[in-house]
C-alpha positions as CSV (number, residue, x, y, z in Angstrom):
1,M,-0.5,-49.9,52.6
2,H,-3.4,-48.4,50.7
3,R,-2.7,-45.9,47.9
4,P,-5.4,-43.6,46.7
5,A,-6.7,-44.4,43.2
6,A,-4.9,-42.2,40.6
7,S,-7.3,-39.9,38.8
8,R,-7.6,-40.8,35.2
9,P,-8.3,-38.2,32.6
10,S,-11.8,-38.3,31.3
11,F,-11.1,-39.4,27.7
12,P,-14.6,-38.7,26.3
13,L,-14.5,-35.2,27.7
14,T,-11.0,-34.5,26.4
15,L,-12.0,-35.8,22.9
16,A,-15.2,-33.8,22.9
17,T,-13.3,-30.7,23.8
18,L,-10.8,-31.3,21.0
19,V,-13.5,-31.9,18.4
20,L,-15.3,-28.7,19.5
21,A,-12.1,-26.7,19.3
22,L,-11.3,-28.1,15.8
23,G,-14.8,-27.3,14.7
24,V,-14.5,-23.7,15.8
25,L,-11.1,-23.3,14.1
26,L,-12.4,-24.8,10.8
27,V,-15.6,-22.7,10.7
28,A,-14.4,-19.4,12.2
29,P,-13.3,-16.7,9.7
30,S,-9.7,-15.5,9.8
31,A,-8.8,-12.9,12.5
32,W,-8.8,-10.2,9.9
33,A,-11.6,-11.4,7.6
34,G,-13.1,-7.9,7.7
35,D,-9.9,-6.4,6.3
36,M,-10.5,-7.2,2.6
37,P,-10.2,-4.2,0.3
38,A,-13.4,-3.0,-1.2
39,K,-12.0,-3.6,-4.7
40,P,-9.0,-5.8,-5.6
41,L,-5.8,-3.7,-5.3
42,K,-3.1,-3.7,-8.0
43,A,0.6,-4.5,-7.6
44,P,3.0,-1.5,-7.0
45,N,4.2,0.5,-10.0
46,V,7.6,-0.6,-11.5
47,R,9.3,2.4,-9.9
48,H,9.0,0.5,-6.6
49,F,11.2,-2.4,-7.7
50,I,14.9,-1.9,-7.0
51,R,16.1,-3.4,-10.3
52,K,13.6,-1.4,-12.4
53,V,14.8,2.0,-11.2
54,D,16.8,3.9,-13.8
55,Q,17.6,7.5,-14.6
56,G,14.2,8.0,-16.2
57,S,12.3,6.9,-13.1
58,T,10.2,9.5,-11.3
59,A,12.1,10.5,-8.1
60,K,9.8,11.9,-5.4
61,E,10.7,13.5,-2.1
62,K,10.0,10.1,-0.4
63,N,10.5,6.8,-2.3
64,S,10.3,3.2,-1.4
65,V,11.7,0.3,-3.3
66,L,11.4,-3.5,-2.9
67,E,14.2,-6.0,-3.0
68,T,13.9,-8.8,-5.6
69,R,13.6,-11.4,-2.8
70,V,10.2,-10.0,-1.8
71,N,7.3,-12.1,-3.2
72,V,5.2,-9.1,-4.2
73,S,2.7,-11.2,-6.1
74,R,2.0,-13.2,-2.9
75,D,1.6,-10.1,-0.8
76,V,-0.9,-8.6,-3.3
77,K,-2.8,-11.8,-3.5
78,E,-3.0,-12.1,0.3
79,I,-4.0,-8.5,0.7
80,N,-6.8,-9.0,-1.7
81,E,-7.9,-12.2,0.1
82,G,-8.2,-10.2,3.4
83,K,-5.2,-11.8,5.1
84,A,-3.5,-8.4,5.8
85,K,-4.1,-6.1,8.8
86,K,-5.8,-3.0,7.6
87,G,-4.8,0.3,9.1
88,N,-4.7,4.1,8.5
89,E,-1.7,6.3,8.7
90,S,-2.3,10.0,8.3
91,G,-5.3,9.4,6.1
92,V,-3.7,6.7,4.0
93,M,-5.2,3.2,3.9
94,T,-2.4,0.7,4.8
95,W,-2.1,-3.1,4.7
96,T,0.4,-4.9,6.8
97,L,1.5,-8.5,6.3
98,N,4.7,-10.6,6.0
99,G,6.7,-7.9,7.9
100,R,5.8,-5.2,5.3
101,T,3.4,-2.3,5.2
102,Y,1.9,-1.1,2.0
103,G,-0.1,2.0,1.2
104,D,-3.0,2.3,-1.2
105,H,-3.0,5.0,-3.8
106,S,-6.1,5.0,-6.0
107,G,-6.3,1.2,-6.0
108,T,-2.5,0.6,-6.5
109,L,-0.3,-0.6,-3.7
110,Y,3.1,0.9,-2.8
111,P,5.5,-0.3,-0.2
112,I,6.0,1.9,2.9
113,R,8.4,0.0,5.1
114,G,9.4,-3.3,6.4
115,A,11.4,-6.4,5.5
116,G,12.9,-6.0,2.0
117,V,11.8,-2.3,1.7
118,H,14.3,0.5,1.3
119,E,13.1,4.0,2.1
120,L,15.0,6.5,0.0
121,N,14.9,10.3,-0.4
122,R,15.1,11.9,-3.8
123,G,18.9,11.9,-4.0
124,A,19.3,8.3,-2.9
125,F,16.6,7.2,-5.4
126,R,18.5,9.0,-8.2
127,A,21.8,7.4,-7.1
128,L,20.1,4.0,-7.2
129,G,19.1,4.6,-10.8
130,L,22.7,5.5,-11.7
131,Y,24.0,2.4,-9.9
132,N,21.5,0.2,-11.7
133,E,22.7,1.6,-15.0
134,F,26.5,2.0,-14.4
135,K,27.1,-0.2,-11.4
136,D,29.5,1.2,-8.7
137,T,31.9,2.7,-11.3
138,P,33.7,6.0,-11.9
139,R,31.1,6.8,-14.5
140,A,28.3,6.5,-12.0
141,R,30.2,8.7,-9.5
142,E,30.9,11.3,-12.3
143,Y,27.1,11.6,-12.9
144,M,26.4,11.9,-9.2
145,D,29.1,14.6,-8.9
146,K,27.3,16.5,-11.7
147,M,24.0,16.0,-10.0
148,K,25.4,17.1,-6.7
149,I,24.1,13.9,-4.9
150,P,25.4,14.0,-1.3
151,D,27.5,11.1,0.0
152,A,24.8,9.9,2.4
153,D,22.4,9.6,-0.5
154,R,25.0,7.8,-2.5
155,K,25.5,5.3,0.3
156,A,21.8,4.7,0.7
157,G,21.4,4.2,-3.1
158,L,24.3,1.8,-3.2
159,K,23.0,-0.2,-0.2
160,A,19.7,-0.6,-2.0
161,H,21.5,-1.5,-5.3
162,K,23.5,-4.2,-3.6
163,A,20.4,-5.6,-1.8
164,G,18.4,-5.6,-5.0
């Protein structure tokens, strides 16, 4: 019985295709190469680092703080290298990478949301400062009572403190 000849892959064509693809990958710029900031951006202010928040920290209506596990230096470096996705939210320049979105305020980054970022209102931010100074103690609760910090804000502040 006669079997048809099995088709063999064209090795030279396959190798040429592979070499061409590798050349394109090595020469091509990154997908977001046009997303480099005009000037190098600075790391977020210390008020955005969970463990640095205290009673003297400026509490705004909206606050965002970073867990200590977040490699902020790497994020800033990669943003400045053009490796982040640039965007715009309500007129604010944003940079997204590693599961986090940062905003740009006058050349300084600040976290907005994402992995390792806690979004806190004014009361939760104040509670975080108290937890950082007094831990979860009657003394911290006494201060929060005097400041009339609602239970929901205390819980959010404590969650951030524990994640810190």
